[in-house]
C-alpha positions as CSV (number, residue, x, y, z in Angstrom):
1,X,-0.3,-0.3,0.4
2,X,3.1,2.5,0.4
3,X,4.0,1.3,-3.0
4,X,0.8,2.4,-4.0
5,X,0.5,5.3,-2.1
6,X,3.8,6.7,-3.5
7,X,3.5,6.4,-7.1
8,X,-0.1,8.1,-6.7
9,X,2.0,11.2,-5.4
10,X,3.9,10.9,-8.1
11,X,1.8,10.2,-11.3
12,X,0.5,14.1,-10.1
13,X,3.9,15.9,-9.3
14,X,5.6,14.2,-12.0
15,X,7.3,15.1,-14.8
16,X,4.8,18.6,-14.0
17,X,2.6,19.4,-10.9
18,X,-1.5,18.4,-11.7
19,X,-2.9,16.6,-14.2
20,X,-4.3,19.3,-16.9
21,X,-2.3,22.3,-18.4
22,X,-3.9,24.9,-20.9
23,X,-2.3,24.2,-25.2
24,X,-3.2,26.9,-27.7
25,X,-6.2,26.1,-30.2
26,X,-5.0,28.6,-33.7
27,X,-1.6,29.4,-34.5
28,X,0.3,32.2,-32.4
29,X,3.4,32.6,-34.8
30,X,4.2,35.1,-35.6
31,X,2.9,39.9,-35.7
32,X,0.2,38.5,-38.0
33,X,-1.4,36.0,-35.8
34,X,-0.8,38.3,-32.6
35,X,-3.0,40.9,-34.4
36,X,-5.8,38.5,-35.3
37,X,-6.1,36.7,-31.7
38,X,-5.4,40.0,-29.7
39,X,-5.4,42.8,-30.5
40,X,-6.6,45.0,-33.1
41,X,-8.5,41.6,-34.5
42,X,-10.5,40.7,-31.0
43,X,-12.4,43.3,-31.4
44,X,-14.3,41.7,-34.4
45,X,-15.9,38.5,-32.2
46,X,-16.3,40.9,-28.9
47,X,-18.5,43.2,-30.6
48,X,-20.7,39.9,-32.8
49,X,-20.7,38.7,-29.2
50,X,-22.1,41.4,-28.0
51,X,-25.2,41.8,-30.4
52,X,-25.9,38.2,-30.0
53,X,-24.9,36.4,-27.1
54,X,-25.1,33.0,-28.4
55,X,-21.7,34.1,-31.0
56,X,-19.7,33.3,-28.2
57,X,-20.6,29.0,-29.3
58,X,-18.7,30.5,-32.6
59,X,-16.2,32.1,-32.0
60,X,-15.1,31.0,-28.6
61,X,-14.3,27.9,-26.5
62,X,-17.2,27.7,-24.3
63,X,-19.4,25.3,-26.6
64,X,-16.7,22.1,-25.4
65,X,-15.9,23.6,-22.2
66,X,-17.2,22.2,-18.9
67,X,-16.0,24.1,-15.7
68,X,-15.6,21.1,-13.0
69,X,-16.5,22.8,-8.9
70,X,-16.4,22.7,-5.7
71,X,-16.6,23.8,-2.2
72,X,-14.3,20.2,-0.6
73,X,-17.2,19.5,1.7
74,X,-17.2,15.6,1.5
75,X,-14.2,14.6,-0.8
76,X,-14.2,11.4,-1.8
77,X,-14.6,9.6,0.9
78,X,-12.4,12.0,3.2
79,X,-15.2,14.2,4.3
80,X,-15.2,17.8,4.1
81,X,-11.2,18.5,3.9
82,X,-11.7,22.4,2.5
83,X,-11.5,23.5,-1.6
84,X,-7.7,23.6,-1.8
85,X,-7.6,19.7,-0.9
86,X,-10.4,18.9,-3.4
87,X,-8.1,20.3,-6.0
88,X,-6.2,17.1,-7.3
89,X,-9.7,15.3,-7.5
90,X,-11.5,18.5,-9.7
91,X,-8.6,18.1,-12.2
92,X,-9.3,14.3,-12.2
93,X,-12.8,14.9,-13.7
94,X,-10.9,17.2,-16.0
95,X,-8.6,14.8,-16.8
96,X,-12.0,12.1,-17.2
97,X,-13.8,14.9,-19.4
98,X,-10.8,15.3,-21.9
99,X,-9.6,10.9,-22.4
100,X,-13.0,10.3,-22.7
101,X,-15.4,12.6,-24.8
102,X,-12.6,15.1,-25.5
103,X,-14.3,17.6,-23.7
104,X,-12.2,20.7,-22.0
105,X,-12.2,21.4,-18.5
106,X,-11.3,23.2,-16.2
107,X,-11.2,22.6,-12.0
108,X,-12.9,25.7,-9.8
109,X,-12.2,25.4,-6.4
110,X,-14.6,27.9,-4.4
111,X,-14.5,29.1,-0.6
112,X,-17.1,30.7,0.8
113,X,-18.9,31.1,4.5
114,X,-22.8,30.3,2.8
115,X,-24.5,28.3,0.6
116,X,-25.8,31.2,-0.9
117,X,-22.3,32.9,-2.1
118,X,-21.4,29.5,-3.3
119,X,-24.1,29.6,-5.8
120,X,-23.7,33.8,-6.1
121,X,-20.1,33.6,-7.0
122,X,-20.9,29.9,-9.6
123,X,-24.3,31.9,-11.3
124,X,-22.0,34.8,-11.5
125,X,-19.3,32.9,-14.2
126,X,-21.3,30.1,-15.6
127,X,-22.0,31.8,-18.8
128,X,-18.4,31.6,-19.9
129,X,-18.6,27.5,-19.8
130,X,-21.0,25.6,-22.1
131,X,-21.8,23.2,-18.8
132,X,-21.3,23.0,-15.4
133,X,-20.6,20.2,-13.2
134,X,-20.5,19.6,-10.0
135,X,-18.7,18.0,-7.6
136,X,-17.7,17.0,-3.9
137,X,-20.7,18.8,-2.0
138,X,-22.1,17.2,0.9
139,X,-25.9,17.2,1.0
140,X,-28.4,18.8,2.6
141,X,-26.8,22.1,1.2
142,X,-26.0,19.9,-2.0
143,X,-29.5,19.7,-3.0
144,X,-30.2,23.4,-2.9
145,X,-27.0,24.5,-4.7
146,X,-27.7,22.4,-7.7
147,X,-31.4,23.5,-7.8
148,X,-31.0,26.5,-7.5
149,X,-27.8,27.3,-10.1
150,X,-30.3,24.8,-12.5
151,X,-32.8,28.0,-12.0
152,X,-30.2,30.8,-12.8
153,X,-28.3,29.5,-15.3
154,X,-29.3,29.2,-19.3
155,X,-26.3,26.3,-19.1
156,X,-26.4,22.4,-18.1
157,X,-26.1,21.8,-14.1
158,X,-25.0,18.8,-13.6
159,X,-24.2,17.2,-9.5
160,X,-22.6,13.6,-10.6
161,X,-21.9,12.9,-6.6
162,X,-26.4,12.7,-7.3
163,X,-27.3,12.1,-11.2
164,X,-23.8,9.9,-12.8
165,X,-23.6,7.6,-9.8
166,X,-27.5,7.3,-10.4
167,X,-27.7,7.1,-14.1
168,X,-25.2,4.2,-14.0
169,X,-26.8,2.0,-10.4
170,X,-30.1,2.5,-12.5
171,X,-28.8,0.8,-15.6
172,X,-26.6,-1.9,-13.8
173,X,-30.3,-2.9,-11.5
174,X,-31.8,-3.2,-14.3
175,X,-29.8,-5.5,-16.2
176,X,-29.3,-7.5,-13.1
177,X,-33.1,-7.8,-12.4
178,X,-34.0,-9.2,-16.2
179,X,-30.9,-11.6,-15.5
180,X,-32.4,-12.2,-11.7
181,X,-35.5,-12.5,-13.9
182,X,-37.0,-10.0,-11.9
183,X,-39.6,-6.9,-12.3
184,X,-38.6,-3.2,-10.9
185,X,-42.1,-3.0,-10.4
186,X,-42.2,-5.7,-8.1
187,X,-38.7,-5.8,-6.7
188,X,-38.5,-4.8,-2.8
189,X,-35.6,-1.9,-1.9
190,X,-33.6,-2.0,1.0
191,X,-31.2,1.6,0.4
192,X,-28.9,1.9,3.1
193,X,-27.8,5.5,3.4
194,X,-29.7,8.8,2.7
195,X,-27.4,11.5,1.4
196,X,-27.5,12.6,-2.4
197,X,-26.4,9.4,-3.5
198,X,-29.2,7.5,-2.3
199,X,-31.7,10.0,-2.8
200,X,-30.6,10.3,-6.2
201,X,-30.8,6.8,-7.5
202,X,-34.0,6.0,-5.5
203,X,-35.9,8.8,-7.5
204,X,-34.3,8.1,-10.6
205,X,-34.6,3.9,-10.1
206,X,-38.8,4.9,-9.5
207,X,-38.7,6.4,-13.5
208,X,-37.5,3.6,-14.1
209,X,-40.5,1.4,-12.8
210,X,-39.5,0.8,-9.3
211,X,-42.5,1.7,-6.7
212,X,-42.2,3.9,-3.6
213,X,-44.0,2.4,-1.7
214,X,-41.3,-0.4,-1.9
215,X,-37.9,0.9,-1.1
216,X,-36.6,0.6,2.5
217,X,-34.6,3.1,3.3
218,X,-31.8,3.8,5.9
219,X,-29.8,6.3,7.5
220,X,-27.9,6.0,10.6
221,X,-31.1,5.8,12.8
222,X,-32.5,2.8,11.0
223,X,-35.1,2.5,8.9
224,X,-36.7,6.2,7.2
225,X,-40.4,5.9,8.2
226,X,-43.4,8.2,8.5
227,X,-43.2,8.5,12.5
228,X,-39.5,10.0,12.8
229,X,-39.8,13.7,12.9
230,X,-35.6,14.5,12.7
231,X,-36.4,13.5,9.2
232,X,-34.7,16.4,6.5
233,X,-37.0,17.5,3.3
234,X,-35.3,14.8,1.0
235,X,-35.1,12.3,3.7
236,X,-39.4,12.7,4.0
237,X,-39.7,12.1,0.7
238,X,-38.3,7.8,0.8
239,X,-40.4,7.9,5.1
240,X,-42.2,4.2,4.5
241,X,-45.4,3.9,6.2
242,X,-44.0,1.1,7.9
243,X,-43.1,-0.6,11.6
244,X,-40.1,-2.0,10.3
245,X,-37.3,-0.4,12.0
246,X,-34.0,-2.3,11.3
247,X,-31.6,-3.8,8.8
248,X,-32.5,-7.3,9.9
249,X,-36.3,-6.5,9.0
250,X,-36.2,-4.6,5.3
251,X,-33.4,-7.2,4.2
252,X,-36.3,-10.4,4.7
253,X,-37.0,-11.2,1.8
254,X,-35.7,-8.1,0.0
255,X,-35.1,-8.7,-3.9
256,X,-32.6,-5.3,-4.0
257,X,-29.6,-3.8,-1.4
258,X,-28.5,-0.3,-2.3
259,X,-25.1,0.5,-0.4
260,X,-24.0,4.6,-0.7
261,X,-23.1,4.4,2.9
262,X,-19.5,2.7,4.2
263,X,-17.5,-0.2,4.9
264,X,-18.5,-3.3,6.1
265,X,-22.2,-2.7,7.5
266,X,-23.8,-5.0,6.0
267,X,-23.3,-8.2,7.8
268,X,-23.9,-11.8,6.3
269,X,-26.8,-12.7,9.0
270,X,-28.8,-9.7,7.1
271,X,-28.2,-10.7,3.7
272,X,-28.6,-14.8,4.6
273,X,-32.8,-12.9,4.8
274,X,-32.6,-11.9,1.4
275,X,-35.5,-13.5,-1.7
276,X,-33.9,-16.0,-3.8
277,X,-32.1,-14.7,-6.8
278,X,-30.7,-11.5,-4.7
279,X,-28.7,-7.9,-6.8
280,X,-26.4,-6.5,-4.3
281,X,-24.7,-3.6,-4.8
282,X,-21.7,-1.9,-2.4
283,X,-20.8,0.7,-4.0
284,X,-19.5,2.2,-0.6
285,X,-16.2,3.0,-2.1
286,X,-13.1,2.1,-1.2
287,X,-14.4,-0.7,1.2
288,X,-17.6,-1.7,0.2
289,X,-20.7,-2.9,2.9
290,X,-20.1,-6.3,2.3
291,X,-16.8,-8.1,0.4
292,X,-17.9,-9.7,-2.8
293,X,-15.6,-12.8,-1.5
294,X,-18.1,-13.1,2.3
295,X,-21.3,-12.5,0.2
296,X,-20.3,-14.9,-2.6
297,X,-19.7,-17.2,1.2
298,X,-23.0,-16.6,1.8
299,X,-25.7,-16.4,-1.1
300,X,-24.2,-18.4,-4.4
301,X,-27.4,-16.5,-6.1
302,X,-26.9,-12.7,-6.4
303,X,-25.3,-10.5,-8.5
304,X,-23.0,-8.1,-7.3
305,X,-21.5,-4.8,-7.9
306,X,-19.3,-2.5,-5.8
307,X,-17.7,1.2,-6.7
308,X,-13.9,-1.4,-7.1
309,X,-12.1,-1.4,-9.6
310,X,-10.5,-4.7,-9.1
311,X,-13.9,-6.9,-9.0
312,X,-17.0,-7.4,-11.8
313,X,-19.8,-5.2,-11.8
314,X,-17.5,-1.9,-11.4
315,X,-20.0,1.3,-11.0
316,X,-18.6,3.4,-12.2
317,X,-19.7,7.2,-13.2
318,X,-17.1,7.8,-15.6
319,X,-19.0,5.0,-17.2
320,X,-21.3,8.5,-18.4
321,X,-20.9,12.0,-16.8
322,X,-18.6,12.3,-19.8
323,X,-20.9,11.3,-22.6
324,X,-23.9,13.0,-21.3
325,X,-22.2,16.5,-21.3
326,X,-20.7,15.3,-24.9
327,X,-24.3,14.8,-25.6
328,X,-25.7,18.0,-23.4
329,X,-23.2,20.1,-25.3
330,X,-23.4,18.9,-28.8
331,X,-27.4,20.6,-29.1
332,X,-26.8,22.8,-26.2
333,X,-28.8,22.1,-23.9
334,X,-29.7,24.0,-21.3
335,X,-30.8,21.7,-19.1
336,X,-29.4,18.1,-18.3
337,X,-32.9,16.8,-17.4
338,X,-35.0,13.2,-16.9
339,X,-35.2,12.5,-20.0
340,X,-31.5,13.3,-21.1
341,X,-30.5,10.8,-17.7
342,X,-33.0,8.6,-18.8
343,X,-31.7,8.1,-22.3
344,X,-28.4,7.7,-21.2
345,X,-30.1,4.5,-19.1
346,X,-30.8,2.9,-21.4
347,X,-28.1,3.8,-23.4
348,X,-25.8,2.2,-21.1
349,X,-28.0,-1.3,-20.8
350,X,-27.6,-2.0,-24.2
351,X,-24.4,-1.5,-24.7
352,X,-23.9,-4.3,-21.9
353,X,-26.2,-6.3,-24.0
354,X,-23.5,-6.4,-27.2
355,X,-20.5,-8.4,-28.3
356,X,-17.4,-6.8,-26.2
357,X,-14.6,-5.4,-28.5
358,X,-11.8,-7.5,-28.4
359,X,-9.7,-4.0,-27.1
360,X,-12.0,-3.5,-24.5
361,X,-11.2,-7.4,-23.3
362,X,-7.2,-6.5,-23.8
363,X,-7.8,-3.4,-21.4
364,X,-9.1,-5.4,-18.7
365,X,-7.0,-8.5,-18.4
366,X,-10.1,-10.3,-19.1
367,X,-10.2,-13.3,-22.4
368,X,-13.9,-13.2,-22.7
369,X,-16.8,-11.1,-21.3
370,X,-20.5,-11.7,-22.0
371,X,-23.5,-10.0,-20.5
372,X,-23.9,-12.0,-17.2
373,X,-24.1,-12.2,-13.8
374,X,-20.3,-10.8,-14.0
375,X,-21.0,-8.3,-16.4
376,X,-24.7,-6.6,-16.1
377,X,-22.8,-2.8,-17.4
378,X,-19.5,-2.0,-19.8
379,X,-16.1,-0.9,-18.0
380,X,-14.6,2.3,-18.8
381,X,-12.7,2.1,-21.5
382,X,-15.3,0.9,-23.9
383,X,-14.8,3.2,-27.0
384,X,-18.7,2.5,-27.4
385,X,-19.5,4.6,-24.9
386,X,-19.7,7.8,-25.9
387,X,-21.4,8.0,-29.4
388,X,-24.0,5.8,-27.9
389,X,-25.1,7.7,-25.0
390,X,-23.9,11.4,-26.4
391,X,-26.6,10.0,-29.3
392,X,-29.2,9.3,-26.7
393,X,-28.7,11.9,-24.4
394,X,-28.4,14.9,-27.5
395,X,-31.9,13.5,-28.7
396,X,-33.5,13.2,-25.2
397,X,-32.6,17.3,-25.6
398,X,-34.1,18.3,-28.7
399,X,-37.6,15.8,-27.9
400,X,-38.3,16.9,-25.3
401,X,-37.7,20.2,-25.9
402,X,-34.1,22.1,-24.1
403,X,-32.3,21.8,-27.0
404,X,-31.4,24.9,-28.9
405,X,-29.7,22.8,-31.7
406,X,-32.3,21.1,-33.1
407,X,-30.7,19.2,-35.5
408,X,-28.2,16.6,-34.4
409,X,-24.6,17.6,-34.9
410,X,-22.6,16.1,-38.4
411,X,-20.5,14.1,-36.3
412,X,-23.9,11.8,-34.9
């Protein structure tokens, strides 16, 4: 582990500090180039944009630029370490945008005293970008921040910890239920965790057919039910009218377990109580709610997913967020709405069911992959993801009326 720590530090420090840099996209080799790039030539696009703000998409990098913005209050599994400590993570997201979807991205870390101050800061700079990816912001503030920015901004605002997690989870979950011969409409679901990711996952599963009354959500105090008087607005959405109070109560006969909580919180005895052919997503990172080896010892009929790359079925946000933004940017969507999220879920599901390219097998050091218990969602290196998900998202944006370009770009 100490060797890995040093390798990680060296990766971020060498050959130059950080993971991203700015490169020129046009000529700047002589006096004439400089006259066009800056004074006096730059005055011409300035006047065009002043006359028509949409001209910024033609004359600047706005249309292919996403800002990754955080206040550092919920960094990975490390907690509230502050804005500056979040910078390596935000640079990492920028790297992934470029690597997987060809999107230019810059990280912005914001100090603030109040939630309103953060919202105002982001809203005031939003027009510089084609979209904004919010990241590592703790609940419940993240809900208010995203909702208010969506109201104030005319570009896509997307809190990836909520919706990216939800999209990949929903795609994998629906495929796993299909393999297990179960219907999302009938499934009893236990969700351990009640933060931003948990709420977003459950809301998206409901949009995909899950029944709210069949969902049992737990926080640190146990089952969230209607007779509790300590619930936030977002927990109230999942307050179940039930006498069940413990994890054992809700796990008895459950079809699905989703963990977005902490390590080793699901005991083998609770897992044993689930219905036949269960689906278990233990997504706490880096240590899941139950280790896959232990889970498979307890149940030989389960399908399991984690957030880790060293086990099958990794729930990894990189499977969707670069491509959702790619599709949204390409049709200048003003928001990323539910129709676009569901389109991304269905695109991810369909890729999983097709033959896996040899390049993916090689990159994964695997001889064979096919749709089944150990392959319910694609691998991150799958070259089909960008085109398939971006296309589905762009079409959904057009069909739902949030695109400013109502024809698919020629490269689709």
